[in-house]
C-alpha positions in Angstrom: 82.7 255.9 -27.3 79.7 258.0 -26.2 77.6 254.9 -26.5 80.0 253.0 -24.2 79.4 255.7 -21.7 75.6 255.2 -22.1 75.2 258.7 -23.6 74.6 260.2 -27.0 76.6 263.3 -26.2 80.0 263.6 -24.5 83.1 263.3 -26.5 83.1 265.8 -29.4 81.9 264.4 -32.7 83.7 265.9 -35.6 81.6 266.1 -38.7 83.8 268.5 -40.7 87.3 268.2 -42.3 88.8 269.9 -39.2 90.1 267.7 -36.3 88.0 268.1 -33.1 89.8 266.2 -30.4 93.2 267.5 -29.2 95.4 265.4 -27.0 93.7 262.7 -24.9 90.3 263.2 -23.3 89.1 261.0 -20.4 85.6 260.0 -19.3 85.0 257.8 -16.3 81.7 256.1 -15.7 80.5 253.2 -13.5 81.0 250.0 -15.4 77.6 248.8 -16.6 78.4 245.1 -16.1 81.1 244.8 -13.4 80.3 246.1 -9.9 83.1 248.0 -8.1 84.7 248.7 -11.5 85.0 252.0 -13.4 84.9 252.2 -17.1 87.6 254.7 -18.2 87.2 255.9 -21.8 90.2 257.6 -23.4 89.5 259.5 -26.6 92.6 260.5 -28.5 93.1 263.1 -31.3 93.1 261.6 -34.7 96.4 260.4 -36.2 97.9 262.1 -39.2 96.1 265.4 -38.9 97.5 267.6 -41.7 97.3 270.7 -39.6 99.7 269.4 -37.1 102.7 268.7 -39.3 104.4 266.8 -36.5 104.3 263.0 -36.5 106.2 262.9 -33.3 103.1 264.1 -31.4 101.1 261.3 -33.0 103.7 258.7 -32.1 103.6 259.7 -28.4 99.7 259.9 -28.4 99.7 256.4 -29.9 102.2 255.1 -27.3 100.4 256.6 -24.4 97.1 255.1 -25.5 98.8 251.7 -25.7 100.3 252.1 -22.2 97.1 253.3 -20.5 94.4 251.1 -22.0 93.4 247.5 -21.5 91.6 247.5 -24.8 93.0 249.5 -27.7 90.4 250.5 -30.3 91.9 251.6 -33.6 89.2 253.5 -35.6 89.6 254.0 -39.4 87.4 254.7 -42.3 86.4 252.2 -45.0 88.3 249.0 -45.6 91.6 247.5 -44.4 93.8 248.3 -47.4 97.5 249.2 -47.7 96.7 252.9 -47.0 95.1 251.9 -43.7 98.1 249.8 -42.9 100.5 252.6 -43.7 98.6 255.0 -41.4 99.2 252.4 -38.7 102.9 252.6 -39.0 103.1 253.9 -35.4 102.8 250.2 -34.3 106.2 249.5 -35.9 107.7 252.2 -33.7 106.4 251.0 -30.4 109.8 249.4 -29.4 111.4 252.8 -30.1 108.8 254.6 -28.0 108.3 252.3 -25.0 110.6 250.2 -22.8 109.5 247.3 -20.8 112.6 247.2 -18.6 114.7 250.1 -17.2 118.0 248.5 -18.1 117.8 245.6 -20.7 121.0 243.8 -21.3 123.2 245.6 -23.9 123.3 242.5 -26.0 119.6 241.8 -25.6 116.9 243.6 -27.6 113.6 243.4 -25.7 111.4 240.9 -27.5 107.7 241.2 -27.9 107.0 238.9 -25.0 108.1 241.7 -22.6 105.5 244.0 -24.2 102.6 241.5 -24.6 102.5 241.0 -20.8 101.2 244.6 -20.4 99.9 245.6 -23.9 96.2 245.9 -24.4 93.9 243.8 -26.6 93.5 245.2 -30.1 90.1 246.1 -31.6 90.0 247.5 -35.2 86.8 249.3 -36.0 86.0 250.1 -39.6 83.4 252.9 -40.0 81.4 253.7 -43.1 82.1 250.1 -44.3 80.2 249.5 -47.5 81.6 246.2 -48.9 80.2 242.7 -48.5 82.3 240.5 -46.2 83.2 237.8 -48.7 86.3 235.9 -49.7 86.6 233.4 -52.6 82.8 233.5 -52.9 82.3 232.6 -49.2 80.9 234.8 -46.5 83.4 235.6 -43.8 83.3 237.3 -40.4 84.8 240.7 -39.5 87.5 238.8 -37.5 88.3 236.6 -40.5 88.5 239.7 -42.6 91.1 241.2 -40.2 93.1 237.9 -40.1 93.2 237.8 -43.9 94.3 241.4 -44.0 97.2 240.6 -41.6 98.6 237.8 -43.8 102.1 238.3 -44.9 103.5 238.6 -48.4 106.2 236.2 -49.6 109.3 238.0 -50.9 112.5 239.7 -49.7 112.3 243.0 -51.5 112.1 246.3 -49.6 108.5 246.7 -50.8 107.6 243.2 -49.3 109.3 244.1 -46.0 107.4 247.4 -45.8 104.2 245.5 -46.5 104.9 242.9 -43.9 106.3 245.0 -41.0 103.1 246.6 -39.6 101.3 243.3 -40.0 104.0 241.4 -38.2 104.0 244.0 -35.4 100.3 243.8 -34.9 100.4 240.0 -34.9 103.4 239.9 -32.4 102.3 242.7 -30.0 98.6 242.0 -30.0 97.9 238.3 -29.9 94.2 238.9 -29.1 92.5 240.8 -31.9 88.9 241.7 -32.8 87.3 243.5 -35.7 84.0 245.4 -36.0 82.5 247.0 -39.1 80.0 249.9 -39.0 77.7 251.0 -41.7 77.3 254.8 -42.1 75.0 255.8 -39.2 72.8 258.1 -41.3 72.6 260.2 -44.4 75.7 262.4 -45.0 73.8 265.6 -44.4 72.6 264.4 -41.0 76.0 263.5 -39.7 76.4 266.8 -38.0 73.2 266.1 -35.9 74.3 262.7 -34.6 74.3 263.8 -31.0 70.5 264.7 -31.2 69.3 261.7 -33.2 67.5 258.8 -31.6 68.2 255.2 -32.5 65.0 255.0 -34.7 66.4 257.8 -36.8 69.7 256.0 -37.4 70.5 253.2 -39.8 69.2 249.9 -38.2 72.3 248.0 -39.2 74.5 250.6 -37.5 72.5 250.5 -34.3 72.9 246.6 -34.2 76.6 246.9 -34.9 77.1 249.5 -32.3 75.2 247.4 -29.7 77.4 244.4 -30.6 80.6 246.5 -30.2 79.5 247.8 -26.8 78.5 244.4 -25.6 81.9 243.0 -26.5 83.8 245.8 -24.7 81.6 245.5 -21.6 82.0 241.8 -21.3 85.5 241.2 -22.7 87.6 244.2 -21.8 89.8 243.2 -18.9 90.8 245.3 -15.9 94.0 247.2 -16.8 96.8 245.2 -15.3 100.5 246.0 -15.2 103.5 243.6 -15.2 103.3 241.4 -12.2 99.5 241.2 -12.1 99.1 244.7 -10.5 95.5 245.9 -11.2 95.2 249.6 -11.9 92.8 251.7 -9.8 92.1 255.5 -9.9 95.2 256.7 -7.9 97.4 254.2 -9.8 96.1 255.5 -13.1 97.0 259.1 -12.0 100.5 258.0 -11.1 101.0 256.2 -14.4 99.9 259.2 -16.4 102.2 261.5 -14.5 105.2 259.1 -14.8 104.7 258.5 -18.5 104.1 262.2 -19.4 107.0 263.4 -17.3 109.3 260.9 -19.0 108.2 262.0 -22.5 108.5 265.7 -21.5 112.1 265.1 -20.3 113.1 263.4 -23.6 113.1 259.9 -22.1 111.2 256.8 -23.1 108.2 255.9 -20.9 109.2 252.6 -19.2 106.8 250.1 -17.7 109.3 248.9 -15.0 110.1 252.5 -13.9 106.4 253.3 -13.8 105.7 250.3 -11.6 108.6 251.0 -9.3 107.5 254.7 -8.9 104.0 253.4 -8.2 105.4 250.9 -5.7 107.3 253.6 -3.8 104.0 255.5 -3.3 101.8 252.5 -2.4 104.4 250.6 -0.3 104.9 253.7 1.8 101.1 254.0 2.2 101.0 250.2 3.0 103.4 250.6 5.9 101.2 253.4 7.3 98.0 251.3 6.9 99.7 248.4 8.6 100.9 250.5 11.5 97.4 252.1 11.8 95.9 248.5 11.9 98.4 247.6 14.7 97.6 250.7 16.7 93.9 250.1 16.4 94.1 246.5 17.5 96.4 247.2 20.4 94.2 250.2 21.4 91.1 248.0 21.5 92.6 245.0 23.3 95.4 246.2 25.5 94.7 247.2 29.1 97.7 248.3 31.0 99.3 247.1 33.1 99.2 243.4 32.0 99.6 240.7 34.7 102.6 239.2 32.8 104.9 240.2 30.0 103.7 237.2 28.0 100.2 238.6 28.0 101.5 241.8 26.4 103.7 239.9 23.9 100.7 237.6 22.9 98.6 240.7 22.1 101.5 242.3 20.2 102.0 239.1 18.2 98.4 238.9 17.2 98.2 242.6 16.2 101.6 242.3 14.4 100.3 239.3 12.4 97.3 241.4 11.2 99.5 244.4 10.4 101.8 242.2 8.2 98.7 240.9 6.4 97.5 244.4 5.7 101.0 245.3 4.4 101.2 242.2 2.2 97.7 243.0 0.8 98.5 246.6 -0.1 102.2 246.3 -1.2 104.0 245.1 -4.3 107.4 245.2 -5.9 109.1 245.8 -2.6 112.6 245.7 -3.9 115.0 244.2 -1.3 112.1 244.2 1.1 113.0 247.7 2.2 109.4 248.7 3.1 108.8 245.4 4.9 112.0 246.0 6.9 110.8 249.5 7.7 107.5 248.0 9.0 109.4 245.4 11.0 111.5 248.1 12.7 108.4 250.2 13.4 106.6 247.3 14.9 109.6 246.4 17.1 109.8 250.0 18.3 106.1 250.0 19.1 106.5 246.7 21.0 109.4 248.2 23.0 107.4 251.3 23.7 104.4 249.3 24.9 106.8 247.3 27.2 108.0 250.6 28.7 104.4 251.9 29.1 103.5 248.6 30.7 106.3 248.8 33.2 105.5 252.4 34.0 101.8 251.7 34.4 102.7 248.8 36.7 105.2 250.9 38.7 102.7 253.7 39.1 99.9 251.3 40.2 102.2 249.4 42.6 103.6 252.5 44.2 100.1 253.9 44.7 99.0 250.6 46.3 102.0 250.4 48.6 101.4 254.0 49.7 97.7 253.3 50.4 98.2 249.9 52.1 101.2 250.9 54.3 99.8 254.2 55.5 98.7 252.6 58.9 102.3 251.3 59.4 103.8 254.7 58.6 101.5 256.4 61.1 102.3 253.8 63.8 106.1 254.3 63.3 105.6 258.1 63.6 103.7 257.6 66.9 106.5 255.4 68.2 104.2 252.3 68.8 107.0 249.9 67.8 109.7 251.8 69.9 109.1 249.7 73.0 109.9 246.3 74.4 108.4 243.6 72.1 107.8 246.3 69.4 110.0 244.5 66.8 107.8 241.4 66.7 104.7 243.6 66.3 106.4 245.5 63.5 107.4 242.3 61.6 103.9 240.9 62.0 102.3 244.1 60.7 104.8 244.3 57.8 103.9 240.7 56.8 100.2 241.3 57.1 100.3 244.4 54.9 102.7 242.6 52.5 100.1 239.8 52.1 97.4 242.3 51.5 99.5 243.9 48.7 100.2 240.6 47.1 96.5 239.8 47.0 95.7 242.9 45.0 94.9 242.1 41.3 96.5 243.5 38.1 99.6 244.9 39.7 101.6 244.1 36.6 105.1 243.1 35.7 106.8 245.4 38.3 104.9 244.1 41.3 107.8 242.3 43.0 110.5 244.9 42.1 108.5 247.8 43.5 107.7 245.8 46.6 111.3 244.9 47.2 112.4 248.5 46.6 109.8 249.7 49.2 110.9 247.0 51.8 114.6 248.0 51.2 113.7 251.6 51.9 112.3 250.5 55.3 115.4 248.4 56.3 117.0 251.2 58.4 113.7 251.7 60.3 113.4 248.0 60.8 117.0 247.7 62.1 116.5 250.7 64.4 113.4 249.1 65.9 115.2 245.8 66.2 118.2 247.3 68.0 116.0 249.3 70.5 113.8 246.3 71.4 115.0 245.4 74.9 113.2 242.0 75.0 115.6 240.5 72.5 119.0 239.3 73.4 122.1 240.2 71.3 122.2 236.7 69.9 118.5 236.9 68.8 119.2 240.3 67.2 122.1 238.9 65.3 120.0 235.9 64.1 117.3 238.3 63.0 119.8 240.5 61.1 121.0 237.4 59.2 117.5 236.3 58.5 116.6 239.7 56.9 119.8 239.6 54.9 119.0 236.1 53.6 115.4 237.2 52.7 116.8 240.2 50.9 119.4 238.0 49.0 116.7 235.5 48.1 114.4 238.3 46.8 117.3 239.8 44.7 118.0 236.4 43.2 114.3 235.9 42.4 114.2 239.4 40.7 117.3 238.5 38.7 115.6 235.3 37.5 112.5 237.3 36.5 114.7 239.8 34.5 116.4 236.9 32.7 113.1 235.2 32.0 111.7 238.5 30.5 114.8 239.0 28.3 114.3 235.4 27.1 110.7 236.1 26.3 111.6 239.2 24.4 114.3 237.3 22.4 111.7 234.5 21.6 109.2 237.1 20.5 111.7 238.8 18.2 112.4 235.4 16.6 108.6 234.8 16.2 108.2 238.2 14.6 110.9 237.4 12.1 109.4 234.0 11.3 106.0 235.7 10.8 107.4 238.2 8.3 109.2 235.4 6.5 106.1 233.1 6.4 103.8 235.8 5.0 106.5 237.0 2.5 107.0 233.4 1.4 103.3 232.9 0.8 103.0 236.2 -1.1 106.1 235.3 -3.3 104.6 231.9 -4.0 101.3 233.4 -5.0 103.0 235.9 -7.2 105.1 233.2 -8.8 102.0 231.1 -9.6 100.4 234.2 -11.1 103.5 235.1 -13.1 103.8 231.5 -14.4 100.2 231.6 -15.5 100.7 234.9 -17.4 103.9 233.6 -19.0 102.2 230.4 -20.0 99.4 232.5 -21.6 102.0 234.5 -23.6 103.8 231.3 -24.5 100.7 229.6 -25.8 99.8 232.7 -27.9 103.4 232.8 -29.4 103.3 229.1 -30.2 100.0 229.7 -32.0 101.5 232.6 -34.0 104.7 230.5 -34.8 102.5 227.7 -36.1 100.6 230.2 -38.2 103.8 231.6 -39.7 105.0 228.1 -40.5 101.7 227.3 -42.1 102.0 230.5 -44.2 105.5 229.5 -45.2 107.5 232.2 -43.4 110.4 230.3 -42.0 112.6 233.2 -41.1 109.9 235.0 -39.1 109.0 231.7 -37.5 112.7 231.2 -36.5 112.8 234.7 -34.9 109.7 233.9 -32.9 111.2 230.6 -31.9 114.1 232.5 -30.3 111.6 234.6 -28.3 109.8 231.4 -27.3 113.1 229.9 -26.0 113.9 233.0 -24.0 110.5 232.9 -22.5 110.9 229.2 -21.6 114.2 230.0 -19.9 112.6 232.7 -17.8 110.0 230.3 -16.7 112.6 227.7 -15.7 114.7 230.1 -13.6 114.9 229.0 -9.9 112.7 230.9 -7.5 114.4 233.4 -5.2 114.8 232.5 -1.5 113.0 234.6 1.0 115.2 236.6 3.4 114.6 239.6 5.6 117.6 241.0 7.5 
């Protein structure tokens, strides 16, 4: 383990009869072969320490090591004999210590396929190995030695069952297996000095064997992955450890599904925040209020919303009933509405300031009574039209330009009417015609404003539908990607089980092969289940 970390010293090396390591010790180092990866080494206390007197502790240590690792290294002394197998009885208790699903059907015992999907690869290391690797007079590899040691014994007696059970469990739970043998690293009297000895002071065979072991781990040990293809990083590892240990402390069984769901709660909540932060950043960079049209604002919203959904999809998983995506959708809709209100206010403020600035000369002239004379009404109307045109030519007034203008003109109707009535150059008939003209203009402007409001409402409804479709589109793509990944993983497990079934038949174990056949059929049924439809409501 210390060599995997690239060091001679680190994890405590016990060279006496007393156990050194207690619990599980962790060491994290940059992965020597894979960039952007961390190599996490977990050193557990030895199993079967006579000083403990409590096998329960060993069982939980064993279960935790299985749950947390992507490659499980079982380290034992000497050869693989029945004593070594008996010491590995913890593997037969795994289904009593770990659950894959939080609520398996009462009539259904979880089969090994559920565990194989997240169990680690198995490496058996045999230290101080002194025998020749031979069988029937032929040289064999360490892997072949392991496979031969895992062969089952024909018979139905209790002794035969006890012999076969740990071997069956290893074969079922760990389809990918590897074996390494190690000579004694140095003379017995120097074992206490291992941390200070250089390679040239160690047995050359041991140095080569250790190098081969490290190379295998560096190149073949996979990224720790949970059910559903979820890769474990630092924060996720912390969450898993806490979830598993809390379950054990409370007297429950650590459950993969519960651990993943607990992890999903944390990360999906963070994914919503990341998505909202992305949206805020994009809108902050690109949006300049007021926008000329509502559509300009909605187009910016839609582009930022699309990016936000992509951020959420990338950082979320196991979003049961799409609750977090619905939360994101509601947040984005609220932000869109808030931006619409801000846009209207910015437009109203700008238009009001423009009108006040542009119409100051008119206001002054009214106060001075310039239009309160014969012919003053025509001058007033001409000036109003001139200033109105000047206002209309001003850029970036925004979505409230017409409404604020009409409100201003309406506020001047009483003054306009007073000037009209006092203008002695106009006949009563002309005054009546002018009143009707003003009313018609006002009615036309009101109708135009109503059309604009209806058009804006239509745009908002269309945008809401586009937002919904964008959520559905990205969720559908994510679900399809996850389905393909899940199918590939299930196919991998199916292939391994078919290989094991063929091997059992070859060895003449029909009952065990039949049991495996049932697991294979269940796995095939799961693979054939129709895919769920994507809905967000």
